[in-house]
Structure formats: C-alpha cells, structure tokens
C-alpha positions, 0 to 999 in steps of 0.5 A: 487534518479535519475528520468532520463530515464532508460531502467532498469525500463523495467521489464520482468513482468508488474507492478500492482499498488495496492492502499490502504484504503480510496481511489479508483484509478480513471482517474480524481484523480489518487491515485498514483500521478506522480508515474505511468507516471514516471515509464512508462517514464522509460520503465515500463508497469503499470496497476492498481487494482480496489478494494474497498476503504473500502472493507475487505481483503477477498473481495478486494483480490477477486477483485485484483485477477480478476485485475491480471488475466485481466493483464495477459490476456491483456499482455500475461505475465506469472506473474506480479510484485505487488507494494502495498500501505497501506492495499493493501499489506495485500490484495495482500498477502491474494490473493497470499496465500488464492486464490492460485495466487502464480504461477502468482506473481513474487514479492510483494513490500509493501509501508507503509503496516500495516503487524503487526497491530497497538496498536493504533487501538486496543485501539480505538476499545475499544470505545463504539461500538455504536460510531464505528458502527455509524461512519461505517454506514456513511463511508459505505454509502459515499463510496458506493456512490463513487463506492464501491461494498461492503464497510465494515469500521467496519470489515476493522478496525478490520483487523488492530488490532495486534491480527488479524494481528498475526493470518493473518501472521501465516496463510498467510506465504510467498511463496518461489517462490515470492520475498517479499520486504517492505518499511516504511515511517516516518514523522519527526514532526506532523506538516509536514502533516496537515491532519495527525498531530493528528494521528501522535501524537497518533500513535507515542506515542503508536506505535512509529515512523510512517508515521502518520498512520502506524508505521515503525515496522509494515511496515516491511515484507520480505526483509526490504528495509529501511525507507523513510524519505526524507531530512530536518525536514519534513519527509514522511507521509502516503499520501506522500508515494503515491505522494499525493501532487504532488510536487517536492522538490529539495532535495527529491522526492518520485517518485524516490523511486519507480523508484529505486524500479522497477530498482531493480526488473528489475536487478533481472530479474523480 
C-alpha cells in the first residue's frame, strides 16, 4: 500500500477522525499516531473528535455532533467524511441516526468497531456486580482526572453486549444517503501484542478471530472492505489499527491502509 504523495487523498469533504474507547485525542500523545500527518501530506483535510474516553454512546454522540458542526463552520463544507475506530463507530452511527445528522455526513468508515457485540463481554458481565461496579468507580475517577466530562465505564461495557448491539442495529438503520464501509483487523498469534495477549486468547476462544478485542465478524458493517492482518506471523491488533507503536515495518504499514481508504473516498467524489 503506497504512502507516496497523491492528490487523490484530497477529498471533497473534510475527514473527521473519531477515536474509540479508553483514550482521548490530545496534542501530546495523538490517538492516531502517524496517520493524520500522512493523510494531510497526501492532500486530505483532517480534523478530530473530542468525546470522552469512557462516555456512553449517547453522551459521546452529542459531543461528536458538536465537533462535526464546528468543522462544517470552519471549512464551509456541506458534509464530512467520518473515519472511526472502535466504539467511535457506534457513536457515529448514533449521531447520524438519532441526532439527525445524516444530511451532513457523506460517509462513515469504521475500523475494528464492535457493531454486533461480543459474547466475551456477555460472559464477563456475569461476574459479581460488586466487582464490576468497583472497577467502574476507579476507572471513572481516573478518566475524570484525565478530562472526561461524564465517564461511564459500567454503562459503556453494557453497550458492548450482543443483546444491546442487536437492539442498537435494529434502531439505528443505515441512511441511504451515506456510504458505510468497515474494516476488521486480526492478530495472528496472542504474543504479537503483549498488552492484548490475554484478551486475544479469551476473545479468540469465545468469539473467533479478532484483533485482540473486537472479533472480525463483529467488525463487519455496511460494505465490508476486508481484514487487515499485515504480513508474517504477527498480524494487526486493536492498538496497531491506529498506529499505536508508530513503527514502519518494511513489509507492511497500517498508515497505508488509511491512505488507500481516503483515496477510495476521493474516487467516489466524497
């Protein structure tokens, strides 16, 4: 996947990168690694969402709506192209449908989004409630310090279950005016990402092939663009999908996937 300069990355509408669970976009440690600079280098106009790291779908969708409206005002564009990672995809879908933002969105491309929920989460939430709520208390306190306005670890976990996602998908149907595309990622062995080796084993056993957190099957939505797994024995983890390690292997670079993604949007006149 080429990373050379290309005017084809200059889309008609600006790109808004929507981050996922557990991290906030900031100027010091960017959520998206080298991806934004490479897109900009190739002609794309790139902006960011600013929602909470552990906010509920409903709460974060309101913030993303404000971010989109800000971008439209600053650029004078009629619409935006959304590229979302992880739960940012669900929040974007909620914003489009429930917050009536479909007229202002040209496309939504999701990377490793848990569209259909996880059986693994179903089982984890069967643990004693005092354990889950204790964990939620500490996570919420920590992320409130980091800047979250309304962290909701417990509620967000509930929104990753298969039952919730089934309900969500029935209610938040795709707009016929928007291009929906999705990508999945796959780790080829648990040891390829030391931070996700245990989740990879558990999710792999219960839900099947995954990026260590989200299964390949759950990531499929709209036009499925395929599984990103790189070359060799390592594969691509949930963190690798947003260039967490900022490395450039000779055989494969995740940044190139995003360049090709934006080129395809430009070719559609978006």
